[in-house]
ROBA-716909 format. One record per residue (C-alpha): residue number from 1; residue in one letter; x, y, z. Coordinates in steps of 0.2 Angstrom, whole numbers, plus 5000, padded with zeros to 4 digits. Example, Ala and Ser with C-alpha at 12.3 -4.5 7.8 and 13.67 -1.06 7.14 Angstrom:
2
{1; a; {5062; 4978; 5039}} {2; s; {5068; 4995; 5036}} 
This chain:
427
{1; m; {5119; 5036; 4925}} {2; t; {5133; 5046; 4933}} {3; t; {5123; 5059; 4941}} {4; k; {5127; 5062; 4960}} {5; h; {5116; 5062; 4974}} {6; r; {5101; 5053; 4966}} {7; t; {5085; 5048; 4976}} {8; v; {5077; 5031; 4975}} {9; i; {5061; 5027; 4983}} {10; i; {5055; 5009; 4985}} {11; g; {5037; 5006; 4991}} {12; l; {5031; 4990; 4999}} {13; d; {5012; 4992; 4999}} {14; g; {5005; 4988; 5016}} {15; v; {5020; 4979; 5024}} {16; p; {5021; 4982; 5043}} {17; f; {5036; 4986; 5052}} {18; d; {5037; 4971; 5063}} {19; m; {5035; 4959; 5049}} {20; l; {5048; 4967; 5038}} {21; r; {5060; 4967; 5053}} {22; d; {5057; 4949; 5056}} {23; l; {5059; 4943; 5038}} {24; a; {5075; 4953; 5037}} {25; k; {5082; 4945; 5053}} {26; t; {5077; 4927; 5048}} {27; g; {5086; 4928; 5031}} {28; v; {5070; 4929; 5020}} {29; m; {5075; 4947; 5015}} {30; p; {5094; 4948; 5016}} {31; n; {5095; 4964; 5005}} {32; t; {5082; 4972; 5016}} {33; a; {5093; 4967; 5031}} {34; l; {5108; 4976; 5024}} {35; l; {5098; 4992; 5021}} {36; i; {5092; 4991; 5039}} {37; k; {5109; 4988; 5045}} {38; d; {5116; 5004; 5036}} {39; g; {5101; 5015; 5038}} {40; i; {5088; 5022; 5049}} {41; f; {5073; 5011; 5052}} {42; k; {5057; 5017; 5061}} {43; k; {5039; 5013; 5063}} {44; m; {5028; 5025; 5054}} {45; h; {5010; 5031; 5055}} {46; s; {4999; 5030; 5040}} {47; s; {4985; 5042; 5035}} {48; i; {4968; 5042; 5042}} {49; p; {4959; 5033; 5035}} {50; d; {4973; 5020; 5032}} {51; i; {4970; 5017; 5014}} {52; s; {4982; 5018; 4999}} {53; s; {4974; 5032; 4989}} {54; v; {4975; 5044; 5004}} {55; a; {4992; 5038; 5011}} {56; w; {5001; 5038; 4994}} {57; s; {4994; 5055; 4990}} {58; s; {5001; 5061; 5006}} {59; i; {5018; 5053; 5003}} {60; i; {5021; 5060; 4985}} {61; t; {5014; 5078; 4990}} {62; g; {5020; 5080; 5008}} {63; a; {5002; 5087; 5011}} {64; n; {4988; 5083; 5023}} {65; p; {4972; 5076; 5014}} {66; g; {4964; 5093; 5019}} {67; a; {4976; 5101; 5006}} {68; h; {4978; 5087; 4993}} {69; g; {4960; 5083; 4993}} {70; i; {4960; 5064; 4992}} {71; f; {4950; 5057; 5007}} {72; g; {4946; 5039; 5000}} {73; f; {4945; 5028; 4985}} {74; m; {4927; 5033; 4983}} {75; d; {4919; 5051; 4984}} {76; l; {4903; 5060; 4979}} {77; y; {4900; 5072; 4965}} {78; p; {4896; 5089; 4972}} {79; s; {4878; 5091; 4977}} {80; s; {4874; 5073; 4973}} {81; y; {4874; 5056; 4981}} {82; k; {4882; 5049; 4964}} {83; m; {4898; 5040; 4967}} {84; k; {4915; 5043; 4959}} {85; f; {4933; 5037; 4959}} {86; p; {4945; 5052; 4963}} {87; n; {4960; 5051; 4952}} {88; f; {4976; 5060; 4949}} {89; n; {4967; 5075; 4941}} {90; d; {4958; 5077; 4958}} {91; l; {4975; 5079; 4967}} {92; k; {4976; 5097; 4973}} {93; a; {4994; 5097; 4978}} {94; p; {5008; 5094; 4966}} {95; p; {5018; 5077; 4967}} {96; f; {5037; 5079; 4971}} {97; w; {5042; 5074; 4953}} {98; e; {5033; 5090; 4946}} {99; l; {5044; 5101; 4958}} {100; w; {5061; 5093; 4959}} {101; p; {5074; 5096; 4946}} {102; g; {5080; 5082; 4935}} {103; k; {5072; 5068; 4926}} {104; s; {5061; 5056; 4937}} {105; v; {5055; 5038; 4934}} {106; i; {5039; 5034; 4943}} {107; i; {5032; 5016; 4942}} {108; n; {5016; 5009; 4949}} {109; v; {5012; 5023; 4962}} {110; p; {4993; 5021; 4967}} {111; s; {4981; 5034; 4963}} {112; t; {4992; 5043; 4949}} {113; y; {4980; 5038; 4935}} {114; p; {4979; 5046; 4922}} {115; v; {4997; 5051; 4919}} {116; r; {5001; 5068; 4912}} {117; p; {5017; 5075; 4904}} {118; m; {5032; 5076; 4915}} {119; n; {5051; 5077; 4915}} {120; g; {5054; 5058; 4913}} {121; i; {5044; 5042; 4914}} {122; h; {5027; 5039; 4923}} {123; i; {5018; 5022; 4924}} {124; s; {5003; 5024; 4935}} {125; g; {4997; 5012; 4948}} {126; f; {4980; 5006; 4953}} {127; v; {4967; 5011; 4951}} {128; s; {4972; 5012; 4932}} {129; i; {4959; 5008; 4919}} {130; d; {4967; 5010; 4902}} {131; l; {4985; 5006; 4899}} {132; e; {4987; 5020; 4886}} {133; k; {4982; 5033; 4899}} {134; s; {4993; 5025; 4911}} {135; v; {5010; 5028; 4903}} {136; y; {5020; 5043; 4899}} {137; p; {5028; 5044; 4886}} {138; q; {5017; 5034; 4875}} {139; s; {5033; 5028; 4866}} {140; l; {5036; 5016; 4880}} {141; l; {5020; 5006; 4877}} {142; p; {5027; 4993; 4865}} {143; d; {5041; 4989; 4878}} {144; l; {5028; 4987; 4892}} {145; k; {5018; 4976; 4881}} {146; q; {5033; 4966; 4876}} {147; q; {5037; 4963; 4895}} {148; d; {5019; 4958; 4898}} {149; y; {5017; 4972; 4910}} {150; r; {5001; 4972; 4920}} {151; l; {4992; 4987; 4928}} {152; d; {4988; 4977; 4944}} {153; v; {4985; 4959; 4950}} {154; d; {4968; 4952; 4946}} {155; s; {4962; 4950; 4964}} {156; e; {4945; 4943; 4958}} {157; l; {4954; 4927; 4954}} {158; a; {4956; 4924; 4973}} {159; h; {4938; 4923; 4975}} {160; r; {4937; 4909; 4962}} {161; d; {4953; 4900; 4962}} {162; m; {4968; 4904; 4974}} {163; e; {4980; 4895; 4963}} {164; l; {4976; 4906; 4948}} {165; f; {4977; 4921; 4959}} {166; i; {4994; 4916; 4965}} {167; k; {5000; 4913; 4948}} {168; d; {4994; 4930; 4942}} {169; l; {5002; 4938; 4958}} {170; d; {5019; 4930; 4953}} {171; d; {5017; 4934; 4934}} {172; s; {5013; 4952; 4938}} {173; h; {5027; 4954; 4950}} {174; f; {5040; 4947; 4938}} {175; a; {5033; 4958; 4924}} {176; l; {5035; 4973; 4935}} {177; v; {5053; 4968; 4940}} {178; r; {5058; 4967; 4921}} {179; v; {5051; 4984; 4918}} {180; v; {5061; 4991; 4933}} {181; k; {5077; 4984; 4927}} {182; m; {5074; 4991; 4910}} {183; l; {5070; 5008; 4916}} {184; l; {5085; 5009; 4929}} {185; n; {5095; 5011; 4913}} {186; y; {5085; 5026; 4908}} {187; r; {5096; 5040; 4904}} {188; d; {5101; 5053; 4918}} {189; w; {5087; 5050; 4930}} {190; q; {5088; 5060; 4946}} {191; t; {5073; 5052; 4955}} {192; f; {5067; 5034; 4954}} {193; m; {5052; 5027; 4962}} {194; v; {5043; 5010; 4961}} {195; v; {5029; 5003; 4972}} {196; f; {5027; 4984; 4974}} {197; t; {5008; 4983; 4977}} {198; g; {5007; 4964; 4976}} {199; t; {5012; 4963; 4994}} {200; d; {4996; 4971; 4999}} {201; r; {4986; 4959; 4988}} {202; l; {4995; 4944; 4996}} {203; m; {4992; 4949; 5013}} {204; h; {4974; 4953; 5011}} {205; f; {4970; 4935; 5006}} {206; l; {4984; 4925; 5014}} {207; f; {4990; 4935; 5030}} {208; d; {4985; 4920; 5040}} {209; a; {4999; 4910; 5030}} {210; l; {5013; 4920; 5038}} {211; d; {5012; 4913; 5056}} {212; s; {5008; 4895; 5053}} {213; a; {5022; 4884; 5046}} {214; n; {5008; 4871; 5043}} {215; h; {4998; 4883; 5032}} {216; k; {4996; 4877; 5014}} {217; y; {5004; 4893; 5008}} {218; h; {5016; 4897; 5021}} {219; q; {5031; 4894; 5011}} {220; l; {5024; 4903; 4996}} {221; f; {5021; 4918; 5007}} {222; l; {5039; 4918; 5012}} {223; d; {5045; 4915; 4994}} {224; y; {5035; 4930; 4988}} {225; f; {5044; 4942; 5000}} {226; a; {5060; 4934; 4995}} {227; n; {5057; 4938; 4977}} {228; v; {5052; 4956; 4982}} {229; d; {5069; 4957; 4992}} {230; h; {5078; 4950; 4976}} {231; a; {5070; 4965; 4966}} {232; i; {5076; 4977; 4980}} {233; g; {5094; 4969; 4978}} {234; d; {5093; 4972; 4959}} {235; v; {5089; 4991; 4962}} {236; m; {5102; 4993; 4975}} {237; a; {5115; 4985; 4963}} {238; c; {5113; 5000; 4951}} {239; l; {5115; 5013; 4964}} {240; n; {5130; 5023; 4970}} {241; d; {5136; 5025; 4988}} {242; d; {5130; 5043; 4989}} {243; d; {5112; 5040; 4982}} {244; l; {5098; 5043; 4995}} {245; v; {5087; 5027; 4997}} {246; v; {5070; 5028; 5005}} {247; m; {5060; 5012; 5007}} {248; l; {5043; 5013; 5015}} {249; s; {5025; 5006; 5017}} {250; d; {5009; 5016; 5016}} {251; h; {5001; 5007; 5030}} {252; g; {5003; 4991; 5040}} {253; f; {4993; 4975; 5041}} {254; e; {4986; 4963; 5054}} {255; h; {4975; 4948; 5056}} {256; l; {4956; 4952; 5052}} {257; d; {4943; 4944; 5062}} {258; c; {4927; 4952; 5054}} {259; d; {4920; 4966; 5044}} {260; v; {4909; 4979; 5053}} {261; f; {4897; 4988; 5042}} {262; i; {4895; 5006; 5048}} {263; n; {4880; 5011; 5037}} {264; y; {4871; 4996; 5044}} {265; l; {4873; 5003; 5061}} {266; l; {4867; 5020; 5055}} {267; t; {4852; 5013; 5047}} {268; r; {4848; 5002; 5063}} {269; h; {4848; 5018; 5073}} {270; g; {4837; 5028; 5061}} {271; l; {4851; 5040; 5055}} {272; l; {4852; 5033; 5038}} {273; q; {4835; 5030; 5028}} {274; f; {4831; 5025; 5010}} {275; k; {4816; 5027; 4999}} {276; q; {4803; 5014; 5003}} {277; g; {4804; 4999; 4992}} {278; e; {4821; 5004; 4984}} {279; e; {4838; 4995; 4987}} {280; m; {4850; 5002; 4999}} {281; s; {4861; 5013; 4988}} {282; p; {4868; 5031; 4989}} {283; a; {4856; 5035; 4975}} {284; n; {4841; 5031; 4986}} {285; i; {4845; 5040; 5001}} {286; c; {4829; 5050; 5007}} {287; y; {4824; 5064; 5018}} {288; g; {4826; 5060; 5036}} {289; t; {4843; 5054; 5034}} {290; k; {4855; 5062; 5046}} {291; a; {4872; 5054; 5041}} {292; f; {4879; 5041; 5029}} {293; a; {4896; 5033; 5028}} {294; l; {4908; 5031; 5013}} {295; d; {4922; 5018; 5014}} {296; p; {4931; 5013; 5024}} {297; a; {4923; 5023; 5039}} {298; r; {4921; 5041; 5034}} {299; i; {4904; 5048; 5040}} {300; y; {4896; 5063; 5032}} {301; l; {4882; 5073; 5039}} {302; n; {4868; 5075; 5027}} {303; y; {4868; 5094; 5027}} {304; k; {4853; 5104; 5020}} {305; g; {4858; 5113; 5004}} {306; r; {4873; 5102; 5002}} {307; y; {4865; 5086; 4997}} {308; p; {4848; 5083; 4987}} {309; c; {4839; 5076; 5002}} {310; g; {4849; 5085; 5015}} {311; t; {4840; 5088; 5032}} {312; v; {4854; 5093; 5044}} {313; e; {4855; 5111; 5049}} {314; p; {4872; 5118; 5055}} {315; t; {4865; 5121; 5072}} {316; e; {4861; 5103; 5074}} {317; a; {4879; 5097; 5069}} {318; g; {4887; 5098; 5086}} {319; q; {4874; 5087; 5095}} {320; l; {4872; 5075; 5081}} {321; l; {4891; 5072; 5080}} {322; a; {4892; 5070; 5099}} {323; d; {4877; 5057; 5098}} {324; m; {4886; 5047; 5085}} {325; e; {4903; 5048; 5095}} {326; n; {4893; 5040; 5109}} {327; l; {4885; 5027; 5097}} {328; f; {4901; 5021; 5089}} {329; g; {4911; 5023; 5105}} {330; s; {4900; 5011; 5114}} {331; l; {4900; 4998; 5100}} {332; h; {4906; 4980; 5106}} {333; i; {4906; 4964; 5097}} {334; d; {4908; 4948; 5107}} {335; g; {4914; 4958; 5122}} {336; r; {4927; 4968; 5112}} {337; k; {4927; 4987; 5109}} {338; v; {4926; 4989; 5090}} {339; i; {4931; 5007; 5088}} {340; r; {4948; 5013; 5094}} {341; s; {4947; 5031; 5089}} {342; i; {4935; 5044; 5083}} {343; y; {4940; 5060; 5075}} {344; r; {4931; 5075; 5070}} {345; k; {4937; 5082; 5053}} {346; e; {4945; 5098; 5062}} {347; q; {4956; 5086; 5072}} {348; l; {4963; 5077; 5056}} {349; y; {4963; 5089; 5042}} {350; r; {4969; 5106; 5037}} {351; g; {4969; 5115; 5021}} {352; s; {4958; 5122; 5007}} {353; c; {4949; 5106; 5004}} {354; l; {4943; 5105; 5022}} {355; d; {4925; 5108; 5017}} {356; n; {4925; 5092; 5007}} {357; a; {4932; 5081; 5022}} {358; p; {4921; 5069; 5031}} {359; d; {4913; 5075; 5047}} {360; l; {4919; 5060; 5057}} {361; v; {4932; 5046; 5054}} {362; l; {4933; 5030; 5063}} {363; v; {4948; 5019; 5067}} {364; g; {4944; 5001; 5071}} {365; n; {4952; 4991; 5085}} {366; s; {4963; 4976; 5081}} {367; g; {4954; 4963; 5071}} {368; f; {4939; 4974; 5066}} {369; n; {4939; 4980; 5048}} {370; l; {4927; 4995; 5046}} {371; r; {4916; 4995; 5030}} {372; a; {4903; 5006; 5022}} {373; n; {4895; 4993; 5011}} {374; l; {4877; 4998; 5009}} {375; k; {4870; 4981; 5003}} {376; t; {4872; 4971; 5019}} {377; d; {4858; 4967; 5030}} {378; q; {4869; 4963; 5045}} {379; l; {4882; 4971; 5056}} {380; t; {4896; 4959; 5053}} {381; t; {4903; 4946; 5041}} {382; k; {4918; 4935; 5040}} {383; p; {4926; 4939; 5023}} {384; i; {4938; 4929; 5012}} {385; f; {4951; 4942; 5017}} {386; t; {4962; 4936; 5032}} {387; g; {4972; 4953; 5034}} {388; k; {4967; 4971; 5036}} {389; h; {4976; 4988; 5036}} {390; t; {4982; 4996; 5051}} {391; q; {4986; 5015; 5054}} {392; d; {5001; 5014; 5066}} {393; t; {5012; 5000; 5060}} {394; a; {5019; 5006; 5043}} {395; f; {5038; 5007; 5041}} {396; l; {5051; 5020; 5035}} {397; l; {5069; 5015; 5031}} {398; v; {5081; 5028; 5025}} {399; r; {5099; 5025; 5019}} {400; g; {5110; 5040; 5016}} {401; l; {5106; 5052; 5030}} {402; s; {5120; 5055; 5042}} {403; e; {5109; 5063; 5055}} {404; q; {5096; 5054; 5064}} {405; g; {5087; 5070; 5069}} {406; i; {5081; 5073; 5052}} {407; i; {5068; 5059; 5054}} {408; p; {5054; 5062; 5068}} {409; d; {5054; 5049; 5082}} {410; v; {5037; 5043; 5075}} {411; p; {5036; 5049; 5057}} {412; c; {5019; 5049; 5047}} {413; v; {5017; 5048; 5029}} {414; e; {5015; 5067; 5027}} {415; d; {5033; 5068; 5033}} {416; v; {5041; 5058; 5020}} {417; k; {5043; 5071; 5006}} {418; g; {5051; 5083; 5018}} {419; i; {5063; 5070; 5024}} {420; m; {5068; 5066; 5007}} {421; e; {5071; 5085; 5003}} {422; k; {5082; 5087; 5018}} {423; g; {5092; 5072; 5014}} {424; k; {5094; 5078; 4996}} {425; s; {5100; 5095; 5002}} {426; r; {5113; 5087; 5014}} {427; a; {5119; 5074; 5001}} 
């Protein structure tokens, strides 16, 4: 533990810039306040779409989704409507720990399952299915089991019993902290990364508890972030003054008013059709379909020759995209414009995976959570969630850079790896 100029990365999944600043100012997160005082603290843009699988893949590779190949939590098998979960094996760009010298300890980074051999220790984050495929080296498994380590919070509990969910949230957090403390003593690490994902889970279900002191779970919300801050303090206590510290979120959060179902709108306008008498599912898409959406709001043209029931010719694409831009751009609910931005894939993505990118990506306005669920028979619902992701309110906090100019005025998740590399070279 005497190696100079190490790099430590602390991820707080989903935490927005303004909220972190306020919790630091009000004394809920004093260790974070010290980092802000001594470091460079900026608002950061997430990926588009602003979901963890895409954002964390961009953070660890420094690559655009068009280069690393992860466009969402769900994707389709080639020449098929069959759904799959892209995983670490689908990542087309290397994560930094496979390139940088020295040993790395990587804990709970989303979309890095299944793990593979590397120089150090790797415990994958969600979506991780099998603990044994989530840990390298395997010799670490007994220690993790002894610490009651969990691969993720059981979010399904919140749908049945909020108190059970909260207990599981706390139990999972403290198990993670025990493992972090244990691995901080791992010999001669050069890079240490841990992501706290319970922050995202808490905010999805209880974001409304933050603003109201009368909310049943207001103090619990603050206490949870105080516990996260205490864990940050535990990490900081093990560091040297010349270690580079990077703390960040992959996206922000805000209040959720309603879910808006994109495939319902496509169906209502005749752009998405299903086999007669069959349920609305990707497997039952039929001829006549012009477009379909995958979560959260990635729209794919149903090209002839690419999909089993493809009908769209390349010559039709331009007009079809323009028609859908008009359709989504004019969508209002209760007098409010639903869609903030509409992007064609060439505006967002670059790289060898561009052909697999969605043809359109939608970004919702404040309060509107865009979904591609195929089993709904209505445009909107009010879900159990009270918080939703945002694309432009993530944060980046860096301690150990003497020059402000290393960090762009408004960094994005793709910039983080390069910032860390510049910081390491100047240490």
